[in-house]
LOSEVO-601841 format. One record per residue: residue in three letters; x, y, z of N, C-alpha, C in turn. Coordinates in steps of 0.02 Angstrom, whole numbers, plus 50000, padded with zeros to 5 digits. Example, Ala and Ser with C-alpha at 12.3 -4.5 7.8 and 13.67 -1.06 7.14 Angstrom:
<recs>
ALA506604971650390506154977550390506604983550390/SER506424988850354506844994750357506455000250394/
</recs>
This chain:
<recs>
UNK529514987053737529494980753794529074974853730/UNK528354978953741527804974253700527814974353640/UNK527984979653597528524977953533528924972553516/UNK529414972653576529754967053564529534960053582/UNK529084959453609528584954153616528294951053566/UNK527774954953546527474953353477527864951153425/UNK528384953853419528884951153368529204944753391/UNK529324943353450529464936953437529124931753455/UNK528284933553469527724929553445527644928553377/UNK527584931553349527744931653265528154927153238/UNK528504928253267529264922653239529214916053252/UNK528934914653317528734907653326528264906053302/UNK527824908253270527204905153226527324903953177/UNK527794909753140528264908653083528654900253071/UNK528844900353147529294893253141528644889653132/UNK528144889353202527784882953213527564881653153/UNK526884887353125526524885353065526984881052994/UNK527424882652971527514877452917527874871752932/UNK527914870252993528154863053019527484859453032/UNK527074862953059526264858853046525874857052999/UNK526064862852926525704862552877526124855952840/UNK526624855952854527084850252825527064844952858/UNK526854843452902526724836452940525944834152923/UNK525744837652882525114834852850524974834352751/UNK524594833352739524764832952650524054838052642/UNK523744839152680523134842852683522624837952637/UNK522094840352642521354836852601521444837852524/UNK521754832452492521854832452429521224827852393/UNK521054833552335520474830752293520964827552213/UNK520554825752170520764827752106520204827952054/UNK520494829951980519954833651951519644830051899/UNK519834823351902519354816451894519034813851934/UNK519064815252021518674813452052518574816452105/UNK517864818852108517734824652135517324821352237/UNK517214814152208516884809352259517254808452308/UNK517974808152311518514806252363518944813952384/UNK518944814352436519604818652484519914812552529/UNK520734813852506521194810152557521564813952577/UNK521974813352644522294816752680522844811552694/UNK523644814752707524194809652749524334812852773/UNK524664810252870524724812352912525344808552921/UNK525924810852957526414807252980526644812753070/UNK526954806153082527184806553162528094804653165/UNK528584804753205529084802653208529004801153301/UNK528924795053321528994797253390529794797053412/UNK529954798553475530694796453516531004791353490/UNK530604786053487530884779653475531154779753408/UNK530914783253372531264785853284530694780853250/UNK529904778353271529534775253234529394780553186/UNK529134779753134528774784253094527854779653077/UNK527544784253092526684782253101526614787153042/UNK526024783952993525724787752956524954785452964/UNK524574792152943523924790252948523664790852890/UNK523274787752860522714789552803522124788852796/UNK521984797052789521334796352812520804798452734/UNK520224792852732519724794552677519074797552687/UNK519024803052652518194804752637517884802352586/UNK517244798952577516734798452521516014800152531/UNK515634802452455515084806752461514924798452492/UNK514254801852501513604796052531513804790852443/UNK513644784052461513444780852408514364778552366/UNK514694780252380515394779952347515644772952402/UNK516114769252371516504765952444517254765652403/UNK517564764352468518194762852406518264752652478/UNK518874750552454519024746252467519494742752544/UNK519574737352549519944734652607520514730552587/UNK520944727652619521364723952594521314717852549/UNK520854714752540520674708852485519814712952474/UNK519934714852411519044718352401518494713752391/UNK518734706352363518324702852348518184702952269/UNK517514699352269517534699952155517574704252130/UNK517554713852178517734719752119518124722352159/UNK518224728852136518724734352164519624731052172/UNK519914737052199520374734652207520664738352292/UNK521044737252319521214740252368521704746752373/UNK521634752352407522304757252410522924756252413/UNK523254756952385524084756652357524434762552352/UNK525094763752404525614767252406526054767352378/UNK526224771352313526874771252291527504774252319/UNK527884773252374528234774352425528864777152372/UNK529094786452364529674785052358530224785552408/UNK531174784152376531304783452444531504790452466/UNK531764789152545532204784152550531724778452601/UNK530924779352569530404772652619530724767452578/UNK530724761452615530854754452563530114752752571/UNK529874749652644529314746152649528724748452698/UNK528194748552702527684749452745527194742752774/UNK526904745352829526424739552857525784742252866/UNK525354739552846524594744852844524334739052895/UNK523864744052945523354739952990522604742552955/UNK522174737352937521754737452919521074737752976/UNK520464743252990520004743153004519664735552980/UNK519114735253026518514730753013518044733252951/UNK518034730852910517854729752803517154730452856/UNK516474732652789515724730452790515844727452745/UNK515264723452709515264719952643514694723252613/UNK514624724152563514344724852511514244721952455/UNK513534720152426513034715052399512884719252335/UNK513034717352276512704719352209512674714152160/UNK512054712352147511914705052096512374700152112/UNK512154698052175512684692652170513314692352201/UNK513604699952164514344701652182514524703052234/UNK514974701152289515074703052340515724707252364/UNK515804713052382516534716952400516514716852468/UNK517184719952494517224722752561517694727852549/UNK517394732952613517744739452598517614742952642/UNK517424751252626517354755652683516654764052648/UNK516314765252684515964769852642516014776052711/UNK515774781852681515804786852721516544790352725/UNK517044788952778517434789352814517944783152852/UNK518384784752811519074777552869519684781752873/UNK519984779152932520714782552946520984776052959/UNK521704774952910522094767552899522774771352924/UNK522944765152988523584768252991524104763852956/UNK524784765252965525424762952931526034765852972/UNK526524761652980526874760253000527674759652946/UNK528054765952931528544762252883529264760052932/UNK529354757052899530034751452913530664756252924/UNK531444756852939531844759052935531854765852968/UNK532354768552962532524777253010531814779052983/UNK531784786253019531244790253003531604797752951/UNK531244796452894531464799552832531274805852849/UNK531574811352824531434819352836530844819852786/UNK530764817852770530024819752702529984814452660/UNK529274813352668529074806752656528494810352569/UNK528794806452517528494806952464528014800452442/UNK527594801752372527314795352360526584797952315/UNK526384792052298525594792952250525414788452283/UNK524664789852303524074786052343523544783552258/UNK523564776852256523174774652201522484773752236/UNK521694775252226521344773652287520894773152213/UNK520514766352230519914765752197519264767152237/UNK518904769552190518244771252214517554769652168/UNK517134767452186516454766452162515904764952183/UNK515344767652118514634767752138514314765752097/UNK514064768652057513844767251986514564764751928/UNK514934768051927515624770051891516134766351954/UNK516824764851923517304763351963517814768451952/UNK517954773251999518834777751974519314774852018/UNK519754775951965520374772551995520844780851995/UNK520994784852051521384791252061522024789652088/UNK522454793652059523094794752083523254800952122/UNK523234800952183523384809952240524304807352272/UNK524514809952219525344814052247525344815452290/UNK525714816452349525794817852402526504820952419/UNK526654825652488527224824852519527124830352592/UNK527554825652632527704824852708527994827052742/UNK528084831052779528724831052835528484828552909/UNK528594823252927528404820152982528574823353055/UNK527984826453082528194831553150528384824553198/UNK528384829553289528844822953314528194826553375/UNK527964817753379527854817453437527054822653464/UNK526734821953397526124827253422525564821753450/UNK525174828153510524924824153549524024823153512/UNK524054827153471523274826453418523374822153372/UNK523954821153356524234815053288524164807053340/UNK524584806253383524454802253414523684798553468/UNK523284805953456522784803753488522094799553413/UNK522204803553346521924799853314522194794453289/UNK523034793553302523094786053278522824779653318/UNK522764784053390522694777253434521854774553421/UNK521464781253409520794778653406520804774553333/UNK521264775353293521244772853217521454763853228/UNK521874763053277522144757153306521624753053322/UNK521174756053358520754753053402520144749553378/UNK520054752053315519644749153251520024744353199/UNK520414742253216521144736853186520804730153212/UNK520604723353208520294718453242521064715853271/UNK521024713853335521554709753372521694703353370/UNK522364701653389522624693753357522434689753388/UNK521914690653469521464684653491520674688953544/UNK520694686253576520104688953635519434687553620/UNK519454685453574518584685853546518264678153545/UNK518744674553521518354667553500518904660953535/UNK518334656253571518804653053619519104647353587/UNK518864646653519518984639953464518824641753399/UNK519164641553341519334645653264519234639153242/UNK518874636453181519144631653126518784631853073/UNK519154628153021518974630852952519044624252917/UNK518394621952874518464614352819518094619052765/UNK518294612452709517854614552647517534607452639/UNK517104607952597516854602652557516404602852506/UNK516424601352440516014601452413515814610852378/UNK516264612952354516204621052327515994625252422/UNK515924623552481515764626152526516244625652594/UNK516474631952599516864632352662516634634552722/UNK516694631652785516164633152832516704633652883/UNK516644638352923516874641752984516714641653047/UNK516734636753080516564635853154517034637253203/UNK516644643953245516974649153287516504647753378/UNK516794645253414516374645153470516644652353535/UNK516104656053576516314658853596515814658453658/UNK516064658253725515854659353792515224662153794/UNK515474669153792514744674953793514514675153746/UNK514394668253685513944666553634513924673853581/UNK513524671853537513494676453491512854682553482/UNK513014689453428512324693053455512534697653362/UNK512854698053342512864700753264513524700253221/UNK513564693253205514284691753199514464691353123/UNK515104694453096515124696053043515754693153024/UNK515764690952956516584686652946516714690352871/UNK517644691452873517674695952817518384690152802/UNK518364688552725519044684852715519464687752661/UNK520164684452671520704684452623520594681352557/UNK520504682852496520164678752432520904675452409/UNK520914669352401521524666252360521484668652283/UNK521924667352243521824670852164521564666252148/UNK521424659652134521144655852104520424654552113/UNK520184657952190519514656152189519234663652232/UNK518404663152238517844668052259517744665452316/UNK517614669352371516984667452422516374674452376/UNK515914669852402515204673252421514874674952478/UNK514394677052483514134680952564513934673352600/UNK514284674652675514204670952731513654668952755/UNK513284663152759512884661552807512884658352864/UNK512604660852915512704661952979511994657352996/UNK512374652953046512014648253088512214650053159/UNK511934650853233512204652553287511464644153325/UNK511914640453362511714638653427512204638853473/UNK511934642653527512094641253591512714644753578/UNK513324642453597514094646653606514394645053531/UNK514044641053498514504640953438514164643853360/UNK514604647053329514474649953268514434645453207/UNK514414644553155514174641353094514424644453032/UNK514734648252996514834652952957514954647952887/UNK514414648252823514474643352778514584648352711/UNK515054647252675515204651752617515454650352552/UNK514964651752507514914648252455515724650952391/UNK516064642752368516544647052326516614643152282/UNK516854645952228516794647752174517564647652113/UNK517334648552054517924650552035517944657652020/UNK517534663452020517394669152008516974670851957/UNK516694664851935516164664751878515534659351886/UNK515394653851827514834651751854515244644251881/UNK516024643551872516214636351879516334633851957/UNK516554629551991516634628052057517484628752076/UNK517294630352118518074633852157518444625952170/UNK519394627952174519584624252213519634620752270/UNK519864614852277519924610652353520424614452381/UNK519864619052441520404623252481520914619652529/UNK520774611552552521104608052604521434610552601/UNK522104609952672522674611652675523014616052678/UNK522624624352641522724628052640522724633152701/UNK523054638452701522914644052758522564648352750/UNK522014650652803521354655552769521774662352813/UNK521724666052806521694673652846520874674752840/UNK520564678352908519974677352918519914683252962/UNK519334689552983519394692653014518634693553063/UNK518384690453087517804691353131517644694153166/UNK517034695853178516774703453223516284702153232/UNK516054704753312515324703653342515454709853384/UNK514754712753381514564718753416515264723653448/UNK515784725153396516024731553379516954727053416/UNK516874720653433517434716653450517864712853384/UNK518384713253367518534709453300519134706753319/UNK519454701053278519934695853294520084695653219/UNK520844692853221521304692153145521544685553156/UNK521524680353121521844675653138522004671953058/UNK522384665553079522584662353020522504656953043/UNK521924651852998521754644353020522184641852943/UNK522064633352962522314629052915521534626952904/UNK521434623152821520534623152812520764615952820/UNK520254611052845520264604952862519754606152824/UNK519284595752845518984596852794518314599652853/UNK517744600052816517014603752834516854598952884/UNK516814604852962516134601953005515564601553007/UNK515304599053024514504597353037513934601053040/UNK513774603552995513374610253000512534607253011/UNK512204612553057511374610353075511184610953032/UNK510844608452991510264607152930509494613452948/UNK509694615653000509084618853035509124627052994/UNK508594631252927508704635152910508784640352942/UNK508964646652908509074652452964508414656152971/UNK508034657552897507414660052918506844655652978/UNK506864650552969506524646453026506614643453074/UNK506464643753148506854638653173506324634653205/UNK506774627753211506434620553208505704620953247/UNK505514625853318505034627553342504574626253283/UNK504814634353269504054635853224503874631053143/UNK504594628353131504444621753083503814618153095/UNK504014616253171503464611053214502754613353215/UNK502854618953223502004622653245501854623353181/UNK501954626153128501674624453052501374618053052/UNK501744613853040501774606353055501124603353084/UNK500934606553120500424604253190499924607553156/UNK499834614553125499314617053090499114614353022/UNK499594610953007499364608552933498964602952966/UNK499534599352991499094591353005498244594453035/UNK498154597153089497434597753101496904601853035/UNK497414605752993496684605752956496794599352902/UNK497024595552883496924589752854496264586652869/UNK496084588352950495274585852947494554590852923/UNK494794596552902494254601252864494424597352796/UNK494764593752777494694590752686494074586852690/UNK493604589252622493244586352616493154576452591/UNK493784574652614493964567152606493884564952681/UNK494034568052743494084566652799493344569452826/UNK493124576652824492714575852869492014573952868/UNK491894571252832491184565252822491364559452869/UNK491834557952870492144552052897492074554052980/UNK492544559852985492584561953059491924563353079/UNK491164565753038490764570053061490514564253080/UNK490564555953050489924550953061490324549653126/UNK490684549353147491124546653203490684549953257/UNK490714556453260490954560353320490274562253325/UNK489614561153278488974558753276488804555853340/UNK489104550153338489084543853378489094543653436/UNK489574549853458489864549453556489094554353558/UNK488994556953535488274562453554487824558953592/UNK487634550653560487174545953575487294543253625/UNK487974544153631487944537253692487984543153774/UNK487634536053820487714540953890488224539553908/UNK488124546553981488594548853996489014542254027/UNK488994537254075489144532954083489584528054057/UNK489524527653987489984526553944490634530753907/UNK490634536753918491164541353892491944540353917/UNK491864535853969492544533554003492594528053927/UNK492154526053914492334518453843492374524853797/UNK492084529653774492354534553709492974535653705/UNK493064539153770493634541353775494434538053760/UNK494324531653781494644526453779494714523453679/UNK494134523153644494174524753589494434528853546/UNK494254535953570494684538653514495374540953537/UNK495484539853600496424539653584496824532453555/UNK496424529153553496774523353513496694525953438/UNK496024529753434496274532653334496624535953344/UNK496784541453405497054546053395498074543053387/UNK498074537553435498694532353418498764529453361/UNK498244527753316498474524553238498624529553196/UNK498124537053228498294541653165499134544853186/UNK499394544753229500144547153263500654539453233/UNK500414535153238500964530953210500914530653135/UNK500274530853093500354531253054500604536853012/UNK500654542553030501154546853034502204545153035/UNK502104540053087502794539553092502844533553036/UNK502554530053039502514525252975502794527152891/UNK502474535552880502634536552837503424540952846/UNK503664543052886504294544252925504574538452908/UNK504754534652937504994529052906505164527552854/UNK504584528252812504664527652712505114533552700/UNK505214537652719505504545552713506254542552703/UNK506284539752767507124540852812507344533052741/UNK506984528152737507354523452686507614528452606/UNK506914530052588506944535952555507674539852555/UNK507884540452601508474546852620509044543152619/UNK509014536752649509654534452657509804530252576/UNK509294529052535509604526852489509794529852437/UNK509694537052448509954543052401510504547252424/UNK510854551652388511134555652426510614561852457/UNK510954564552530510484569852566510564576052547/UNK510384580152564510164587652538510244592852613/UNK510744595552596510294601952654509974604152667/UNK509634607552711508884612652713508724617352674/UNK508384615552626508244622152577508684620952518/UNK509374618252513509844619452458509454617052399/UNK508704611752401508604606952342508314614652301/UNK507844619352336507644624152281508324628952254/UNK509024627252248509414628552202509354623452163/UNK509114618852159508994615052076508514615952045/UNK508724615751986508104618351932507734613451945/UNK508074604351944507354599251890506894598851992/UNK507374599652033506824600352075506214604252092/UNK506554608852091505904615552075505234617251987/UNK505604612251974505054610051903504864606951922/UNK504894600551979504474595651978504064596252031/UNK504144601052077503544603052131503124607352092/UNK503374611652038502814616652001502374612551967/UNK502514604051942502204599351907501654598351964/UNK501874597452027501484592752057501054598252091/UNK501154602952107500884607552133500274610252082/UNK500504610652018499904611251964499394605151962/UNK499604599151962499124596251979498774593952028/UNK498934595152087498514596552143498114602752138/UNK498234607552108497744612352128497284611752071/UNK497444606751994497124604251963496534601351994/UNK496674597752034496194591452054495934597052117/UNK495994600052143495534604752192495034609552141/UNK494904608652102494744614252055494184610952039/UNK494514602552025493704598852005493974596551940/UNK494654596551903494604595651831494604588651847/UNK494894586251871495094578851886495054576351961/UNK494824570151978494534568852043495144562152075/UNK495444561952130495714556052159495464555052207/UNK494994548952206494574550152280494414540752289/UNK494544539152341494104529152360493414529852329/UNK493114525652304492394524452308492034525852382/UNK491314528652360490824531752418490834522852473/UNK490634518052413490504511052460491274507552479/UNK491694510052455492484509552497492384513852577/UNK492434519652561492424524552611491954523752671/UNK491314521152636490974522052709491294513352743/UNK491584508152698491734504852742492204503852793/UNK492694508652753493624509052806493134514852842/UNK492644520352861492684523452902492074519852964/UNK491804514552972491394511653000491804505553040/UNK492144501853002492354495052995492984494353074/UNK493164491553097493354490153147493484487653204/UNK492584488853211492204485353289492434489553347/UNK492184487053402492124490753469492634490353507/UNK493254486453486493894485353528494454489353503/UNK494714491953558495154497453574495574495653496/UNK495734490253462496144489253411495904491453375/UNK495244489453351494774490553284494694501953300/UNK494864501753345494674508653343495604513253349/UNK496044508053345496554512653335496404510153244/UNK496524505553204496414504753127496144509553095/UNK495464512553135495204518053095495384523653093/UNK495934525853155496354530553138496924530653116/UNK497174524553081497494522653052496964523752978/UNK496524522152963496284523152909496104529852894/UNK495954532752935495674540352917496364545152906/UNK497054541652899497634544152898497804542652802/UNK497344537152777497654532552731496894539252686/UNK496264538652716495924544552660496184550152679/UNK496384553752698496554560452711497064562252651/UNK497544556152621498174557252586497894561152524/UNK497234557952482497264557952440496964567252425/UNK496564572952447496334576052456496924583252515/UNK497624578852531497934582752571498544588352550/UNK498454586552480499134586752439499164595252476/UNK498974599052487499324606652509499764605852562/UNK499794600652597500054601752653500574594852673/UNK500194589452649500534581652645501024580052613/UNK501074584752546501614585352490501944588652506/UNK501814594752518502344600452545502674598852615/UNK502414596252646502874592452724503374588152672/UNK503254581952631503634578052612504254581452586/UNK503884586852516504624588252507505164592452548/UNK504754595752596505254597752646505684592552660/UNK505264588052707505544580852731506234578152707/UNK506204577352622506654576152571507104580552599/UNK507394586752606507874591552613508064592252716/UNK507614589252723508004591752819508344583352842/UNK508694585652914508924582152936508474576852968/UNK508844571252950508404565652984507954567353059/UNK508144568353108507844572053177507424576053167/UNK507424580353113506924586053090506324581253040/UNK506744577953034506314573052963505484571453004/UNK505874566753050505294563253088504784570353130/UNK505434575453166505124579353188504464582353151/UNK504374583253111503944585853057503424581753052/UNK503434575153039503124570253020502554569353097/UNK503214568253161502414570053220502174575053231/UNK502624581753216501944585753225501504585253179/UNK501454583153117500884582353072500294577453094/UNK500474571153110500124569153154500074568653228/UNK500114574653260499894575653328499444581553290/UNK499394585653256498884591253209498324586253184/UNK498224582153151497824578853130497444576153185/UNK497834572153240497344567853299497374574053360/UNK497234580253318497064586553390496254584953404/UNK495974584153352494974585553378495014578253415/UNK495214573453378494874565853400495304566953478/UNK496024569553479496234570053555495884574753596/UNK495614581053578495274584153626494614584253625/UNK494204575953580493404572653579493614567253657/UNK494154566153631494364561353713494374563553768/UNK494694570753776494734571653842493934577653852/UNK493374577553802493024583153816492364578253763/UNK491954574953768491534573253710491084576653705/UNK490904582853741490584588753747490494595153660/UNK491284593753653491584596853612491344597153530/UNK491124590053535490914588353458490324591853420/UNK489804595153499489394599053458489654605753453/UNK490274607853448490504613853410490834611653351/UNK491044607653327491304603953251490744605453206/UNK490984609253128490664611653085490074603053047/UNK489774605953021489474599252997489504600352927/UNK489654596952882489734596352819489324599152784/UNK489444601852721488724607652698489274608152622/UNK489014614252607489144618652527490034622752569/UNK490044624052623490604628252645491254623952604/UNK491204617452620491774613252598491784613652532/UNK491184615752478491624617552416492054623152406/UNK491704626852439492244634852459492984632852470/UNK493064628652523493614630152552494004625152494/UNK493664621752464494334614452409494394623252374/UNK493794628452343494244633352290494704638252310/UNK494564638652385495144641752417495674637452389/UNK495794633052436496594631352420496694628152362/UNK496454627252313496474625952241496774633252223/UNK496664639652232496794645152222497564646352262/UNK497764644152343498154642852368498954638652325/UNK498504633352316499074628652287499474633052212/UNK498834635552183499034637952123499624644752105/UNK499454647052180499904655452182500464650252220/UNK500724644552250501064642652269501544640952217/UNK501184636652164501524634052100501884640052052/UNK501484645652062501614652251997502344655052035/UNK502424653752110502784657452139503524653752123/UNK503614646352137504004641252133504304642752048/UNK503794643752015504214646751930504374652051923/UNK504344657851972504574664951962505494660051975/UNK505434655452024506194654952049506614652351969/UNK506094648351915506614645651857506914652051811/UNK506734656151801507004660151759507654660451777/UNK508054662451830508714663051828508994655151822/UNK509044648751843509184643051835509244644051739/UNK508664645451723508684641151650509064647951610/UNK508964655251626509584660151601510304657951585/UNK510594654151682511084650851680511264644651632/UNK510614641351609510624631351596510944636651525/UNK510444642951492510494643651403510844649151369/UNK510744654851427510874659851393511604661851422/UNK511974660551483512594660251484512964655751470/UNK513704656451455513934650951425514484651751475/UNK515014646351477515684647851514516204650251503/UNK516224654751431516724657851431516314662351363/UNK516784668851333516434674051311516844668551214/UNK516494668151174516504667751099516594670951047/UNK516744678551100516714686351072517804685651022/UNK517714688050983518414689750963518314697350964/UNK518894698651041518844707951055519594708151040/UNK519504714650991519964716950969520414725751009/UNK520974726951011521174732051054521024739351052/UNK520894740651080520374747651077520784752351062/UNK520494756451010520924763650983520524766250931/UNK520684773250931520344776550892520264776250823/UNK520964774750789521184773450709520644765650701/UNK520574760450750520064754450737519534756350718/UNK519304760650791518604762950768518434767750684/UNK518934770250686518774775050615518974770750532/UNK519204763150549519384759250503518434755450503/UNK518414754550564517564750350552517354756750523/UNK517054761950536516684763750499516634767450420/UNK517584766050407517724767850330517324760650299/UNK517294754450331517024751850310516164748750308/UNK516184752650325515144752950336515094750050393/UNK515504747450442515444741850502515154744350569/UNK514774741250590514694742950662515224741950736/UNK515214745350775515774742650825515344745550877/UNK515494738750929515404739451013515934740551047/UNK516304743851099516514746951137516504743451190/UNK516914742151232516854738851294517564741251313/UNK517444745651386518224747551419517744744051497/UNK518134740851514518194736551588518734736351617/UNK518784734351694519424732151720519164725251774/UNK519604723251800519514715151836519354717951907/UNK519424726751928519134726251986518534731251996/UNK518164728651937517694735751919517094729251938/UNK516754729951989516304725752001515504726351954/UNK515404732051936514844734951888515164731651815/UNK515614731551817515824729251735515544721551736/UNK516064716851808515894710651795515074709151810/UNK514774713551824513884711651824513594709351743/UNK513814719551708513684717951624513834711851615/UNK514454709751608514814704551589514434698151607/UNK514274694751647513824689551678512964691451662/UNK512794698451669511904697351651511984698751576/UNK512444701651559512134704851473512594699851438/UNK513334704051417513774702251378513824693851381/UNK513894689951428513804684251410513424680751391/UNK512834682551373512274681051352512464678951290/UNK511974672051255512104667351208511824674151162/UNK511284675351141510934682851093511364685751093/UNK511624689651147511784696951136512764693851119/UNK513174687051120513524685951083513444684751026/UNK512884680350998512834680150955512864687550891/UNK512484691550920512274697350880513034703250888/UNK513484699650903514244704850925514504699950883/UNK514534693950834514994689850800514564692050742/UNK514304694350728513664694850653514504698050637/UNK514664697150554515114701750496515304705350492/UNK514784709650502514774719950503514994721050577/UNK515094718650632515154719450697515794719950717/UNK516114722450743516774723450769516814727050827/UNK517004720650879517124722850932517794725050982/UNK517704728451007518464731651038518434732551114/UNK519034730251132518964731251235519664735951222/UNK519534738351297519894740751316520034738751395/UNK520704736651420520684734651476520824739151516/UNK520594743851593520984745451612521114745651672/UNK521344737951704521514733351762522044737751786/UNK522424738951736523324742151757523334752151744/UNK523514755651750523414762851714523454765051652/UNK523094765551597523434767151534523294773551513/UNK523994777351500523764783351451522994781051396/UNK523264778851356522784778251307522064777451338/UNK521874774851367520964770951397520974779451442/UNK521514781851466521154786051501521054792851454/UNK521444793451416521294798451352520774798651311/UNK520634791151300519984790851264519404791051306/UNK519394788351385518744789651431518794798251425/UNK519314802951446519284811651444518784812551388/UNK519034811051331518804813051253518134814251256/UNK517764808151309517084807251301516744808851343/UNK517004812951397516844814451462516784808051507/UNK517064804651504517074801051565517524800751610/UNK517724798651673518244795851724518264789051738/UNK517784785151715517924778951759517544772851723/UNK517514767151744517234761451696516904759751739/UNK516274753851706516274752451617516094758751592/UNK516074756951537515834764151487515984757851400/UNK515394758151403515114754951331514734761451289/UNK515034759151233514784764051166514684760351098/UNK514314764151066514244759450997514174763450945/UNK514434760950885514654766350821514354763150761/UNK514144764850691514184762050652513944768850603/UNK513444766250544513324770650495512994776450538/UNK512184773650552511754775850618511954781950661/UNK512714779850688512904782650755513764784350737/UNK513864789650699514614790150663514874793350736/UNK514614797550795514974800450845514834794850882/UNK514534789050886514524785650939513644787351000/UNK513734781950997513084780251049513144777051126/UNK513214782551166513684779851232512914775451265/UNK513094768051283512554764751340512724768551396/UNK512034764551436511834763951509512384759851545/UNK512584763951596513214760251638513044754551667/UNK512484751951696512264747151708511914746051632/UNK512334737351618511974737651527511174732951558/UNK510894731251477510244727451493510344725551424/UNK510074717951397510124716351340509564719551300/UNK509334723751311508734728051260509094733251230/UNK509544733651291509754740651261510544738051234/UNK510804735151223511344733851174511084730051100/UNK510554725851136510344723351048509974727151025/UNK509634733551033509284737251004509824745650980/UNK510144746251021510994751351006510974745750934/UNK511184742050942511764737750875511114736650819/UNK510574736250813510144735250766509944745150740/UNK509924750050769509924753850768510484758750711/UNK510874755450732511794756850710511934756850643/UNK511474750450606511404749450564511354753950496/UNK511754754650426511554759550396510924755950334/UNK510594760750297510184759050247510644753950191/UNK510454751950168510624745750127510364746150065/UNK510754747850014510514750549946510184744549910/
</recs>
């Protein structure tokens, strides 16, 4: 009896195991790509619906791509064999990867992508999964598979439900969602009653435009996401108004998939991301206070304060009124400066907060101004009023309240020649700020500069604690000069990338590329020529970086246009047996791949995966043969 039971159990196992194995492909790998493993599983529900789960495992540092990869990469795709006619993919919320200013959207480590097949349940599912994976190089790998769907597998149902739980919902996150376009920027505005913690935005890119990394600003329940739009290289993107935008917005584990029509851009607050408005105002108060320590102002303030110590106690009330009047004169003087800045703003095109630092001419002007200010503080030249005028301005005004008001205004005038490190910077910021912020900055500067006057008005005995003019002021001036010079050097460090874009990166390549082949290499070598090989693909992010930063440079293009240089390009955007074989013969399985041949490099010299200008130019020079 026991023997019969064992035989029956064995038969059941033999019948069950193949069905279990066939319900999944097992973990598949490729000899050309040991950085990724994939598995496909399928299940048919009692209602006849066929569900497929694509599992992908990646080594650390490697990534694959979302349905809209971004500036580089290609989304996973399955070429289904009959009887499967079509499939509906459900994409989990991706991550954003940024390399050298190029943005991609995808997954790393592990991801499970749910898929539903249309039509009747097939008895067997076969096809080829094409998966793009990238690290320093990008690999495009095919994984043939064959599976037989199981029926009502509880484990599969659990895993499928978990994967669907990571797919964005059709709603439930935002209360209001709009999108607008203006001047090469896409602005998405989202309102949520619960507020925002760590929002992320992922966009499906149109064919004729490229989206950069979003910049977020949160004010209460409202989120603004500003996304730069380009044509994929250096040009401005198309006008997107009137088009439909597919967007995924996520926050703290909750995600929503929406489709909205792009209209005119909403108004985005001009306060920057790095500093809140109250922080900017605090810095302005501090800067205004330091103005009192400038060599132009402190001697005058010292003379005014010295008179306080000689006044009888019964006259202190009058002193308070006089210093309050001087404080009002300082404050209103800064308001007059704010009015002047407002007029300048209204007669010129306004710019957003901080965006002026993307303008090469603005940065160059600020470097020049700061160098002039630094030279002035170092004593190379002087901008100052005569001592006679200074004394007259500091002591005039009489004893009336109006006289002391004008003394405060004149103290502001005396501060301007030697307040460049603070007032000059505030003016530069104010020119880029919204008008309310502009007035707030100048008001804070006025409060800061008038603070000692206000404190003395409240408590005249504090005058005893103020520093007296002396040699220390020369050291302070030198310290400020060094600080200003450092600021100028920092701003100058922002210029190379702008001048590089203006002078060394043309709008398009001027290289005459020829098709890549082994025969073309041999023909060039037979003529004693050099060969530059570029194997690339549109979905390869590193390829785009190499083209943008190196190959498109004017000096590199000039070198590749020399008469004895042959430029060969292989395009691996689509599968190509010829290019695949070319790479395999050189021990490569992915792109980018660059190599240089020449009389001194008959066997070819591979270049680094991430190109540099010097590596390309030096290798081209070294490849030349000896001239007879």
